All heavy atoms as an XYZ file, in Angstrom:
917
protein
N     133.441     57.387     78.889
C     133.305     57.907     77.531
C     132.174     58.934     77.469
O     132.318     59.972     76.873
C     133.058     56.753     76.559
C     133.083     57.122     75.082
C     134.435     57.697     74.712
C     132.775     55.924     74.235
N     131.061     58.630     78.130
C     129.948     59.571     78.138
C     130.354     60.863     78.848
O     129.967     61.955     78.434
C     128.735     58.948     78.807
N     131.143     60.742     79.914
C     131.604     61.918     80.640
C     132.491     62.778     79.745
O     132.363     64.009     79.718
C     132.371     61.504     81.901
C     132.907     62.629     82.767
C     131.777     63.536     83.239
C     133.651     62.076     83.954
N     133.375     62.141     78.981
C     134.247     62.879     78.074
C     133.428     63.610     77.017
O     133.708     64.775     76.700
C     135.246     61.943     77.404
N     132.407     62.971     76.499
C     131.551     63.613     75.496
C     130.835     64.819     76.102
O     130.716     65.871     75.473
C     130.545     62.617     74.937
N     130.369     64.672     77.328
C     129.682     65.775     77.998
C     130.631     66.947     78.229
O     130.280     68.103     77.993
C     129.096     65.294     79.340
C     128.414     66.368     80.177
C     127.197     66.918     79.439
C     128.009     65.810     81.516
N     131.837     66.641     78.669
C     132.807     67.695     78.943
C     133.236     68.441     77.692
O     133.623     69.606     77.760
C     134.031     67.133     79.656
C     133.790     66.654     81.090
C     135.043     66.000     81.645
C     133.351     67.804     81.978
N     133.177     67.788     76.557
C     133.603     68.415     75.309
C     132.450     69.070     74.560
O     132.667     69.717     73.545
C     134.292     67.384     74.413
C     135.592     66.805     74.981
C     136.128     65.716     74.077
C     136.623     67.899     75.173
N     131.235     68.920     75.052
C     130.082     69.464     74.341
C     130.043     70.983     74.458
O     130.516     71.559     75.439
C     128.790     68.871     74.894
O     128.499     69.432     76.158
N     129.457     71.665     73.467
C     129.349     73.124     73.534
C     128.567     73.597     74.760
O     128.888     74.623     75.339
C     128.615     73.495     72.244
C     128.873     72.362     71.314
C     128.998     71.145     72.192
N     127.555     72.864     75.175
C     126.772     73.269     76.344
C     127.649     73.262     77.595
O     127.561     74.163     78.424
C     125.574     72.343     76.530
N     128.490     72.259     77.716
C     129.377     72.188     78.881
C     130.387     73.332     78.845
O     130.691     73.940     79.864
C     130.108     70.847     78.925
N     130.889     73.631     77.673
C     131.839     74.735     77.549
C     131.180     76.050     77.931
O     131.768     76.880     78.629
C     132.398     74.798     76.129
N     129.946     76.248     77.501
C     129.230     77.482     77.834
C     128.981     77.562     79.331
O     129.043     78.637     79.921
C     127.918     77.559     77.065
N     128.683     76.425     79.961
C     128.412     76.416     81.396
C     129.656     76.782     82.198
O     129.550     77.309     83.293
C     127.892     75.044     81.816
N     130.837     76.501     81.640
C     132.077     76.797     82.335
C     132.628     78.183     81.993
O     133.590     78.628     82.596
C     133.133     75.745     81.994
C     132.772     74.377     82.523
C     133.778     73.321     82.091
O     134.752     73.605     81.431
N     133.518     72.091     82.484
N     132.007     78.874     81.040
C     132.481     80.187     80.632
C     132.300     81.186     81.771
O     131.405     81.052     82.603
C     131.726     80.651     79.399
N     133.161     82.179     81.775
C     133.059     83.232     82.781
C     131.816     84.075     82.523
O     131.433     84.282     81.378
C     134.284     84.139     82.709
C     135.482     83.527     83.394
O     135.353     82.832     84.386
N     136.664     83.804     82.871
N     131.233     84.605     83.579
C     130.123     85.542     83.379
C     130.674     86.844     82.781
O     131.881     87.076     82.805
C     129.605     85.769     84.804
C     130.784     85.515     85.672
C     131.573     84.429     84.985
N     129.817     87.686     82.257
C     130.305     88.978     81.760
C     131.029     89.727     82.885
O     130.657     89.617     84.053
C     129.025     89.719     81.360
C     127.995     88.647     81.186
C     128.377     87.539     82.105
N     132.044     90.487     82.529
C     132.798     91.234     83.540
C     131.900     92.165     84.343
O     132.188     92.448     85.505
C     133.925     92.032     82.889
C     135.256     91.305     82.811
C     136.235     92.036     81.906
C     135.853     91.113     84.182
N     130.814     92.613     83.764
C     129.871     93.480     84.482
C     129.255     92.782     85.684
O     128.703     93.430     86.561
C     128.774     93.955     83.538
N     129.363     91.452     85.738
C     128.810     90.673     86.842
C     129.878     90.242     87.848
O     129.575     89.533     88.804
C     128.086     89.439     86.300
C     126.876     89.786     85.455
C     126.227     88.566     84.825
O     126.554     87.417     85.216
O     125.395     88.764     83.929
N     131.119     90.648     87.640
C     132.218     90.302     88.546
C     132.314     91.411     89.594
O     132.826     92.498     89.335
C     133.545     90.111     87.789
C     134.674     89.784     88.759
C     133.399     89.012     86.737
N     131.811     91.125     90.778
C     131.667     92.128     91.831
C     132.977     92.807     92.189
O     133.008     94.027     92.363
C     131.034     91.486     93.082
O     129.792     90.905     92.697
C     130.795     92.497     94.173
N     134.053     92.065     92.310
C     135.338     92.669     92.679
C     135.723     93.750     91.668
O     136.165     94.839     92.051
C     136.451     91.595     92.772
C     137.815     92.225     92.906
C     136.181     90.648     93.921
N     135.501     93.484     90.400
C     135.860     94.440     89.352
C     134.919     95.637     89.366
O     135.361     96.786     89.401
C     135.872     93.756     87.966
C     136.062     94.778     86.845
C     136.967     92.691     87.911
N     133.622     95.387     89.361
C     132.679     96.510     89.291
C     132.734     97.380     90.544
O     132.727     98.606     90.448
C     131.240     96.029     89.033
O     130.847     95.114     90.055
C     131.118     95.371     87.666
N     132.806     96.750     91.715
C     132.890     97.546     92.949
C     134.187     98.340     93.000
O     134.215     99.469     93.491
C     132.744     96.656     94.177
C     131.337     96.115     94.368
C     130.284     97.192     94.566
O     130.547     98.173     95.294
O     129.200     97.059     93.980
N     135.263     97.768     92.494
C     136.534     98.490     92.441
C     136.458     99.698     91.530
O     136.949    100.783     91.866
N     135.822     99.524     90.380
C     135.675    100.647     89.458
C     134.778    101.732     90.039
O     135.040    102.927     89.866
C     135.125    100.153     88.116
C     136.085     99.285     87.300
C     135.372     98.708     86.086
C     137.312    100.074     86.882
N     133.739    101.329     90.738
C     132.840    102.299     91.379
C     133.602    103.083     92.452
O     133.500    104.305     92.527
C     131.597    101.590     91.945
C     130.719    101.085     90.798
C     130.801    102.516     92.864
C     129.646    100.079     91.210
N     134.378    102.392     93.273
C     135.171    103.071     94.307
C     136.153    104.043     93.672
O     136.315    105.174     94.156
C     135.904    102.043     95.169
N     136.810    103.626     92.608
C     137.769    104.504     91.933
C     137.065    105.736     91.360
O     137.592    106.849     91.443
C     138.499    103.738     90.830
N     135.873    105.547     90.801
C     135.125    106.674     90.241
C     134.724    107.658     91.332
O     134.803    108.880     91.141
C     133.892    106.163     89.495
N     134.302    107.148     92.475
C     133.930    108.025     93.591
C     135.150    108.801     94.075
O     135.079    110.022     94.283
C     133.280    107.224     94.736
C     131.921    106.674     94.294
C     133.129    108.094     95.989
C     131.305    105.671     95.260
N     136.262    108.122     94.241
C     137.483    108.794     94.693
C     137.906    109.864     93.683
O     138.287    110.979     94.071
C     138.604    107.780     94.905
N     137.831    109.548     92.414
C     138.204    110.517     91.382
C     137.295    111.743     91.452
O     137.766    112.885     91.402
C     138.137    109.884     89.984
C     138.404    110.891     88.906
C     139.706    111.234     88.561
C     137.355    111.540     88.252
C     139.957    112.187     87.588
C     137.599    112.493     87.284
C     138.899    112.812     86.949
O     139.149    113.765     85.997
N     135.992    111.524     91.583
C     135.041    112.628     91.638
C     135.289    113.509     92.860
O     135.264    114.741     92.763
C     133.613    112.079     91.650
C     132.543    113.134     91.539
C     132.430    113.773     90.160
O     133.096    113.326     89.208
O     131.668    114.738     90.040
N     135.545    112.882     93.996
C     135.848    113.657     95.201
C     137.120    114.472     94.992
O     137.165    115.672     95.275
C     135.980    112.737     96.435
C     134.611    112.155     96.809
C     136.594    113.495     97.621
C     134.663    111.052     97.853
N     138.167    113.833     94.479
C     139.427    114.535     94.241
C     139.289    115.670     93.243
O     139.961    116.695     93.353
N     138.387    115.503     92.276
C     138.175    116.514     91.250
C     137.409    117.724     91.789
O     137.679    118.859     91.404
C     137.414    115.895     90.073
C     137.298    116.831     88.895
O     138.337    117.392     88.474
O     136.177    117.011     88.387
N     136.466    117.493     92.697
C     135.588    118.564     93.171
C     136.003    119.184     94.506
O     135.620    120.303     94.811
C     134.148    118.059     93.301
C     133.566    117.503     92.022
C     133.465    118.560     90.947
C     132.779    117.978     89.718
N     132.794    118.886     88.596
N     136.781    118.474     95.285
C     137.168    118.953     96.616
C     138.566    119.547     96.541
O     139.529    118.848     96.227
C     137.137    117.787     97.613
S     137.784    118.236     99.230
N     138.673    120.849     96.853
C     139.970    121.524     96.777
C     140.980    121.029     97.804
O     142.182    121.123     97.583
C     139.786    123.037     96.944
C     139.107    123.670     95.737
O     139.170    123.083     94.641
O     138.509    124.744     95.907
N     140.506    120.495     98.927
C     141.440    120.097     99.986
C     141.877    118.633     99.901
O     142.724    118.203    100.667
C     140.829    120.374    101.365
O     139.656    119.613    101.547
N     141.311    117.877     98.968
C     141.701    116.470     98.779
C     142.063    116.240     97.322
O     141.539    116.899     96.426
C     140.556    115.528     99.161
C     140.128    115.522    100.616
C     138.902    114.635    100.801
C     141.252    115.051    101.515
N     142.928    115.283     97.101
C     143.319    114.913     95.741
C     143.264    113.401     95.584
O     143.503    112.671     96.546
C     144.750    115.379     95.444
C     144.868    116.871     95.395
O     144.176    117.530     94.634
N     145.725    117.419     96.241
N     142.982    112.987     94.365
C     143.077    111.567     94.062
C     144.555    111.200     94.007
O     145.377    111.968     93.509
C     142.401    111.263     92.722
N     144.884    110.060     94.558
C     146.264    109.556     94.528
C     146.441    108.840     93.188
O     146.062    107.675     93.043
C     146.514    108.626     95.707
C     146.371    109.344     97.052
C     146.552    108.409     98.231
N     147.894    107.839     98.187
C     148.180    106.595     98.568
N     147.237    105.802     99.027
N     149.409    106.153     98.512
N     146.992    109.544     92.216
C     147.056    109.053     90.844
C     147.821    107.733     90.746
O     147.330    106.775     90.150
C     147.674    110.114     89.902
C     146.854    111.415     89.939
C     147.783    109.581     88.476
C     145.416    111.271     89.537
N     149.012    107.660     91.315
C     149.798    106.424     91.211
C     149.106    105.270     91.936
O     149.086    104.142     91.434
C     151.212    106.629     91.734
C     152.091    107.584     90.913
C     153.462    107.726     91.547
C     152.204    107.115     89.476
N     148.524    105.556     93.087
C     147.786    104.512     93.807
C     146.586    104.063     92.985
O     146.254    102.881     92.941
C     147.341    105.024     95.175
N     145.936    105.022     92.313
C     144.790    104.693     91.475
C     145.177    103.825     90.298
O     144.491    102.845     89.985
N     146.276    104.163     89.661
C     146.758    103.350     88.530
C     147.089    101.941     89.001
O     146.714    100.958     88.361
C     147.963    104.019     87.855
C     147.512    105.300     87.143
C     148.655    103.064     86.879
C     148.653    106.187     86.665
N     147.777    101.843     90.127
C     148.131    100.524     90.666
C     146.868     99.733     91.025
O     146.789     98.528     90.773
C     149.030    100.673     91.892
N     145.890    100.406     91.600
C     144.642     99.743     91.968
C     143.926     99.223     90.724
O     143.480     98.076     90.690
C     143.746    100.711     92.745
C     142.403    100.149     93.080
C     142.280     99.116     94.003
C     141.258    100.633     92.481
C     141.042     98.582     94.311
C     140.015    100.118     92.781
C     139.898     99.089     93.702
N     143.823    100.065     89.690
C     143.152     99.637     88.457
C     143.918     98.510     87.780
O     143.311     97.581     87.237
C     142.972    100.830     87.517
C     142.014    101.904     88.019
C     142.021    103.111     87.077
C     140.606    101.360     88.198
N     145.242     98.562     87.830
C     146.044     97.469     87.273
C     145.777     96.182     88.044
O     145.718     95.100     87.466
C     147.538     97.815     87.298
C     148.413     96.789     86.621
C     148.071     96.598     85.147
O     147.877     97.554     84.424
N     147.996     95.359     84.714
N     145.598     96.300     89.366
C     145.255     95.131     90.176
C     143.911     94.540     89.794
O     143.749     93.315     89.775
N     142.941     95.400     89.468
C     141.637     94.901     89.005
C     141.788     94.151     87.691
O     141.181     93.089     87.488
C     140.636     96.045     88.840
C     140.167     96.755     90.097
C     139.222     97.895     89.736
C     139.487     95.784     91.057
N     142.608     94.699     86.802
C     142.855     94.039     85.518
C     143.518     92.678     85.747
O     143.127     91.677     85.148
C     143.723     94.915     84.628
C     144.005     94.291     83.276
C     144.865     95.183     82.411
C     145.131     94.488     81.085
N     146.126     95.189     80.293
N     144.510     92.641     86.622
C     145.199     91.377     86.924
C     144.236     90.366     87.540
O     144.308     89.172     87.234
C     146.369     91.625     87.873
O     147.350     92.395     87.249
N     143.331     90.849     88.375
C     142.330     89.962     88.975
C     141.455     89.349     87.883
O     141.202     88.137     87.890
C     141.477     90.726     89.989
C     140.437     89.887     90.636
N     140.735     88.985     91.640
C     139.103     89.784     90.416
C     139.630     88.371     92.010
N     138.620     88.830     91.282
N     141.014     90.185     86.950
C     140.181     89.692     85.851
C     140.953     88.683     85.002
O     140.411     87.636     84.628
C     139.687     90.854     84.998
N     142.210     88.967     84.738
C     143.030     88.027     83.976
C     143.179     86.712     84.739
O     143.120     85.632     84.139
C     144.407     88.628     83.683
C     144.359     89.754     82.689
C     145.659     90.540     82.583
O     146.496     90.484     83.515
O     145.836     91.221     81.562
N     143.336     86.804     86.044
C     143.448     85.605     86.871
C     142.187     84.760     86.858
O     142.244     83.545     87.076
N     141.056     85.402     86.612
C     139.796     84.666     86.507
C     139.599     84.059     85.121
O     138.631     83.339     84.891
C     138.611     85.596     86.820
C     138.532     86.104     88.253
C     137.409     87.131     88.384
C     138.322     84.949     89.229
N     140.529     84.371     84.211
C     140.473     83.784     82.877
C     139.977     84.708     81.778
O     139.790     84.276     80.643
N     139.783     85.978     82.073
C     139.345     86.918     81.038
C     140.539     87.315     80.188
O     141.630     87.566     80.704
C     138.709     88.164     81.666
C     137.398     87.869     82.339
C     137.357     87.546     83.697
C     136.207     87.876     81.627
C     136.160     87.247     84.320
C     135.003     87.581     82.245
C     134.989     87.263     83.600
O     133.815     86.964     84.219
N     140.322     87.400     78.884
C     141.399     87.781     77.971
C     141.561     89.296     77.957
O     140.668     90.045     78.390
C     141.055     87.310     76.549
O     139.962     88.060     76.032
N     142.688     89.739     77.465
C     142.914     91.167     77.315
C     141.845     91.813     76.452
O     141.392     92.923     76.731
N     141.424     91.108     75.396
C     140.386     91.638     74.511
C     139.053     91.775     75.245
O     138.336     92.767     75.058
C     140.226     90.733     73.289
N     138.725     90.814     76.097
C     137.474     90.888     76.864
C     137.520     92.058     77.848
O     136.527     92.777     78.023
C     137.234     89.583     77.628
C     136.850     88.418     76.754
C     136.800     87.108     77.519
O     137.771     86.791     78.235
O     135.776     86.410     77.392
N     138.661     92.243     78.476
C     138.815     93.334     79.436
C     138.717     94.676     78.722
O     138.007     95.583     79.178
C     140.143     93.194     80.208
C     140.098     91.926     81.068
C     140.423     94.433     81.052
C     141.442     91.503     81.633
N     139.396     94.817     77.599
C     139.343     96.066     76.833
C     137.923     96.350     76.348
O     137.471     97.499     76.391
C     140.312     96.022     75.652
C     141.766     96.089     76.049
C     142.127     97.369     76.795
O     141.646     98.459     76.415
O     142.882     97.271     77.777
N     137.222     95.319     75.885
C     135.845     95.509     75.423
C     134.962     96.010     76.562
O     134.115     96.891     76.369
C     135.298     94.210     74.844
N     135.170     95.476     77.746
C     134.404     95.908     78.919
C     134.717     97.367     79.253
O     133.815     98.178     79.469
C     134.723     94.997     80.112
C     134.111     95.436     81.406
C     132.743     95.379     81.605
C     134.907     95.915     82.433
C     132.177     95.781     82.808
C     134.360     96.316     83.638
C     132.988     96.253     83.825
N     135.987     97.718     79.260
C     136.411     99.083     79.592
C     135.896    100.086     78.559
O     135.530    101.205     78.903
C     137.951     99.149     79.707
C     138.414     98.372     80.936
C     138.451    100.586     79.750
C     139.900     98.141     81.002
N     135.848     99.670     77.296
C     135.435    100.562     76.218
C     133.919    100.612     76.011
O     133.445    101.381     75.179
C     136.110    100.148     74.903
C     137.608    100.372     74.931
O     138.086    101.189     75.748
O     138.314     99.718     74.129
N     133.157     99.818     76.745
C     131.705     99.762     76.583
C     131.064    101.007     77.202
O     131.004    101.152     78.419
C     131.180     98.490     77.255
C     129.695     98.273     77.065
O     128.934     99.266     77.032
O     129.282     97.111     76.965
N     130.594    101.917     76.349
C     130.039    103.187     76.822
C     128.809    102.998     77.702
O     128.630    103.729     78.683
C     129.695    104.102     75.646
C     130.929    104.655     74.963
O     132.003    104.714     75.602
O     130.833    105.030     73.774
N     127.964    102.037     77.384
C     126.764    101.799     78.199
C     127.165    101.308     79.589
O     126.588    101.741     80.601
C     125.849    100.789     77.511
N     128.154    100.433     79.654
C     128.609     99.922     80.951
C     129.276    101.032     81.751
O     129.093    101.144     82.969
C     129.550     98.738     80.754
C     129.930     98.046     82.021
C     128.746     97.509     82.816
O     127.693     97.186     82.241
O     128.875     97.424     84.045
N     130.062    101.851     81.064
C     130.715    102.981     81.723
C     129.661    103.916     82.324
O     129.779    104.332     83.480
C     131.580    103.735     80.706
C     132.528    104.727     81.300
C     133.359    105.419     80.220
C     134.134    104.424     79.379
N     134.980    105.038     78.364
N     128.625    104.218     81.560
C     127.554    105.098     82.050
C     126.818    104.455     83.231
O     126.474    105.136     84.204
C     126.574    105.412     80.920
N     126.612    103.148     83.175
C     125.927    102.441     84.261
C     126.733    102.535     85.559
O     126.202    102.881     86.619
C     125.706    100.969     83.892
C     124.951    100.185     84.947
C     124.824     98.711     84.544
N     126.015     97.955     84.841
C     126.317     97.443     86.033
N     125.515     97.626     87.067
N     127.420     96.746     86.216
N     128.031    102.261     85.477
C     128.881    102.299     86.665
C     129.038    103.723     87.196
O     129.041    103.934     88.410
C     130.243    101.671     86.373
C     130.227    100.166     86.102
C     131.607     99.680     85.694
C     129.711     99.395     87.288
N     129.152    104.699     86.306
C     129.237    106.093     86.751
C     127.945    106.510     87.450
O     127.981    107.253     88.438
C     129.544    107.010     85.573
C     130.976    106.901     85.092
C     131.256    107.710     83.837
O     130.312    108.299     83.246
O     132.426    107.743     83.428
N     126.807    106.046     86.944
C     125.529    106.347     87.588
C     125.454    105.765     88.992
O     124.982    106.427     89.931
N     125.941    104.535     89.143
C     125.980    103.909     90.469
C     126.899    104.700     91.389
O     126.573    104.963     92.551
C     126.428    102.434     90.367
C     125.362    101.603     89.648
C     126.726    101.861     91.756
C     125.824    100.206     89.264
N     128.069    105.098     90.872
C     129.032    105.854     91.678
C     128.422    107.179     92.136
O     128.542    107.552     93.309
C     130.315    106.094     90.886
N     127.761    107.882     91.239
C     127.143    109.167     91.610
C     126.042    108.969     92.651
O     125.927    109.754     93.602
C     126.587    109.852     90.372
C     127.657    110.449     89.500
C     127.086    111.312     88.377
N     128.168    111.767     87.535
C     128.452    111.251     86.343
N     127.718    110.276     85.840
N     129.462    111.715     85.640
N     125.237    107.929     92.472
C     124.163    107.658     93.436
C     124.741    107.309     94.805
O     124.229    107.765     95.837
C     123.269    106.528     92.920
N     125.807    106.518     94.830
C     126.432    106.166     96.110
C     127.043    107.381     96.780
O     126.927    107.553     98.001
C     127.490    105.090     95.916
C     126.867    103.753     95.671
C     127.781    102.642     96.067
N     127.233    101.404     95.562
C     127.945    100.370     95.201
N     129.260    100.409     95.321
N     127.370     99.281     94.753
N     127.709    108.214     95.987
C     128.304    109.421     96.542
C     127.214    110.310     97.143
O     127.381    110.846     98.238
C     129.098    110.164     95.472
C     129.827    111.432     95.886
C     130.741    111.214     97.079
C     130.622    111.984     94.702
N     126.089    110.417     96.472
C     124.971    111.202     97.007
C     124.440    110.566     98.287
O     124.164    111.270     99.269
C     123.856    111.311     95.965
N     124.331    109.248     98.310
C     123.851    108.551     99.505
C     124.812    108.716    100.678
O     124.398    108.661    101.840
C     123.636    107.071     99.204
N     126.088    108.941    100.372
C     127.099    109.146    101.406
C     127.101    110.585    101.905
O     127.839    110.916    102.827
C     128.485    108.773    100.851
C     128.598    107.322    100.449
S     130.013    107.025     99.351
C     131.288    106.749    100.555
N     126.325    111.452    101.275
C     126.232    112.838    101.703
C     126.795    113.848    100.733
O     126.766    115.048    101.017
N     127.304    113.406     99.601
C     127.841    114.330     98.603
C     126.715    115.001     97.835
O     125.884    114.326     97.241
N     126.691    116.313     97.879
C     125.651    117.087     97.198
C     126.289    117.850     96.040
O     127.210    118.652     96.253
C     124.968    118.076     98.175
C     123.901    118.903     97.457
C     124.372    117.327     99.360
N     125.807    117.593     94.832
C     126.340    118.264     93.647
C     126.227    119.776     93.831
O     125.177    120.291     94.215
C     125.587    117.807     92.375
C     126.049    118.605     91.160
C     125.789    116.322     92.140
N     127.330    120.460     93.584
C     127.370    121.910     93.721
C     127.789    122.381     95.107
O     128.206    123.514     95.273
N     127.662    121.520     96.085
C     128.117    121.826     97.444
C     129.364    120.979     97.695
O     129.310    119.951     98.373
C     127.015    121.530     98.469
C     125.787    122.392     98.285
C     124.675    122.028     99.251
O     124.909    121.417    100.294
N     123.463    122.421     98.910
N     130.469    121.418     97.123
C     131.670    120.585     97.055
C     132.271    120.282     98.419
O     132.965    119.282     98.570
C     132.686    121.208     96.105
C     132.088    121.492     94.749
C     132.126    122.669     94.083
C     131.348    120.589     93.918
N     131.452    122.561     92.884
C     130.963    121.288     92.764
C     130.950    119.262     94.033
C     130.225    120.718     91.730
C     130.199    118.681     93.009
C     129.851    119.405     91.875
N     132.001    121.088     99.431
C     132.501    120.774    100.773
C     131.902    119.462    101.268
O     132.541    118.739    102.035
C     132.224    121.921    101.750
C     132.754    121.671    103.151
C     134.236    121.274    103.237
O     135.065    121.815    102.480
O     134.569    120.401    104.068
N     130.694    119.123    100.793
C     130.108    117.842    101.193
C     130.916    116.683    100.604
O     131.032    115.640    101.231
C     128.630    117.721    100.771
O     128.520    117.779     99.335
C     127.783    118.830    101.397
N     131.485    116.893     99.429
C     132.359    115.877     98.842
C     133.616    115.725     99.701
O     134.096    114.613     99.922
C     132.750    116.256     97.411
C     131.718    115.985     96.356
C     130.362    116.210     96.579
C     132.086    115.499     95.115
C     129.417    115.964     95.586
C     131.155    115.253     94.120
C     129.825    115.488     94.364
O     128.897    115.236     93.388
N     134.131    116.872    100.167
C     135.313    116.845    101.032
C     135.018    116.079    102.317
O     135.844    115.273    102.767
C     135.762    118.262    101.375
S     136.261    119.257     99.949
N     133.838    116.321    102.886
C     133.458    115.629    104.120
C     133.369    114.126    103.885
O     133.842    113.329    104.703
C     132.129    116.176    104.645
N     132.784    113.732    102.760
C     132.711    112.302    102.432
C     134.120    111.743    102.279
O     134.448    110.680    102.818
C     131.883    112.060    101.149
C     132.020    110.615    100.674
C     130.418    112.418    101.363
N     134.975    112.456    101.569
C     136.354    112.002    101.366
C     137.108    111.848    102.667
O     137.791    110.835    102.886
N     136.984    112.832    103.556
C     137.682    112.742    104.846
C     137.160    111.556    105.667
O     137.939    110.850    106.314
C     137.531    114.051    105.611
C     138.417    115.170    105.058
C     138.433    116.396    105.965
N     137.130    117.051    106.040
C     136.683    117.974    105.197
N     137.449    118.374    104.205
N     135.491    118.520    105.361
N     135.848    111.327    105.613
C     135.268    110.190    106.338
C     135.778    108.874    105.765
O     136.083    107.934    106.513
C     133.741    110.246    106.286
N     135.910    108.790    104.467
C     136.406    107.563    103.827
C     137.881    107.333    104.154
O     138.299    106.196    104.389
C     136.184    107.620    102.310
C     134.720    107.610    101.902
C     134.004    106.337    102.293
O     134.450    105.248    101.882
O     132.990    106.426    103.018
N     138.659    108.411    104.190
C     140.071    108.293    104.577
C     140.164    107.789    106.014
O     140.924    106.861    106.314
C     140.807    109.639    104.395
C     140.936    109.966    102.908
C     142.180    109.606    105.062
C     141.387    111.395    102.619
N     139.384    108.399    106.900
C     139.407    108.000    108.320
C     138.977    106.555    108.510
O     139.514    105.854    109.373
C     138.505    108.927    109.134
N     138.028    106.101    107.697
C     137.527    104.728    107.817
C     138.447    103.716    107.135
O     138.276    102.511    107.314
C     136.116    104.634    107.229
N     139.403    104.199    106.358
C     140.333    103.290    105.683
C     139.711    102.488    104.561
O     140.194    101.411    104.230
N     138.665    103.033    103.942
C     138.005    102.320    102.847
C     138.842    102.401    101.576
O     139.810    103.167    101.501
C     136.624    102.929    102.560
O     136.821    104.255    102.019
C     135.739    102.961    103.792
N     138.438    101.639    100.567
C     139.135    101.712     99.280
C     139.060    103.123     98.719
O     140.043    103.636     98.191
C     138.550    100.717     98.280
C     139.292    100.683     96.963
C     140.755    100.342     97.134
O     141.097     99.282     97.619
N     141.644    101.240     96.744
N     137.935    103.760     98.837
C     137.806    105.148     98.388
C     138.828    106.010     99.121
O     139.554    106.782     98.509
C     136.380    105.669     98.593
C     135.394    104.891     97.713
C     136.298    107.170     98.325
C     133.933    105.107     98.077
N     138.878    105.875    100.418
C     139.806    106.658    101.236
C     141.258    106.413    100.883
O     142.079    107.341    100.894
N     141.592    105.165    100.567
C     142.984    104.849    100.211
C     143.378    105.446     98.866
O     144.567    105.568     98.560
C     143.203    103.338    100.205
C     143.195    102.745    101.606
C     143.625    101.290    101.641
N     142.765    100.412    100.852
C     141.661     99.821    101.308
N     141.262    100.027    102.545
N     140.959     99.018    100.532
N     142.392    105.837     98.062
C     142.675    106.449     96.765
C     142.704    107.977     96.840
O     142.849    108.645     95.826
C     141.644    105.987     95.734
C     141.713    104.495     95.379
C     140.543    104.099     94.495
C     143.037    104.151     94.708
N     142.568    108.509     98.052
C     142.581    109.957     98.272
C     143.725    110.354     99.204
O     144.204    109.543     99.978
C     141.250    110.418     98.896
C     140.011    110.262     98.034
C     138.756    110.471     98.879
C     140.044    111.242     96.866
N     144.083    111.628     99.155
C     145.038    112.183    100.116
C     144.676    113.621    100.388
O     144.055    114.297     99.647
C     146.464    112.068     99.642
C     146.726    112.862     98.383
C     148.151    112.806     97.989
N     148.139    113.172     96.565
C     149.176    113.258     95.822
N     150.334    112.993     96.323
N     149.100    113.592     94.574
């Protein structure tokens, strides 16, 4: 009986709640990879983002979040959060720079993209 009371208490429910989507590594890292691939495809004339592959990948991230128990409303709120979007874009830009991408020197973006394609990374799989 005491166990049942504990399981039904608000504190227990809160302890079992999912963390914010911003803390779900699979989702955030996937979005960062997609942002990097998009930026490379946008700035590099010799590479393009694979739009259909990108849509399928993002849909897979959404399905993963749903599988973890996040509601459609929670997912939409996360996607629409401008501060979170800016945070993830900042991480993506910093990573791209750390990989050798130099703003204004778009061939460096191409070099990063070709290296990612050759390595078979998620970024590379989103480029052609």
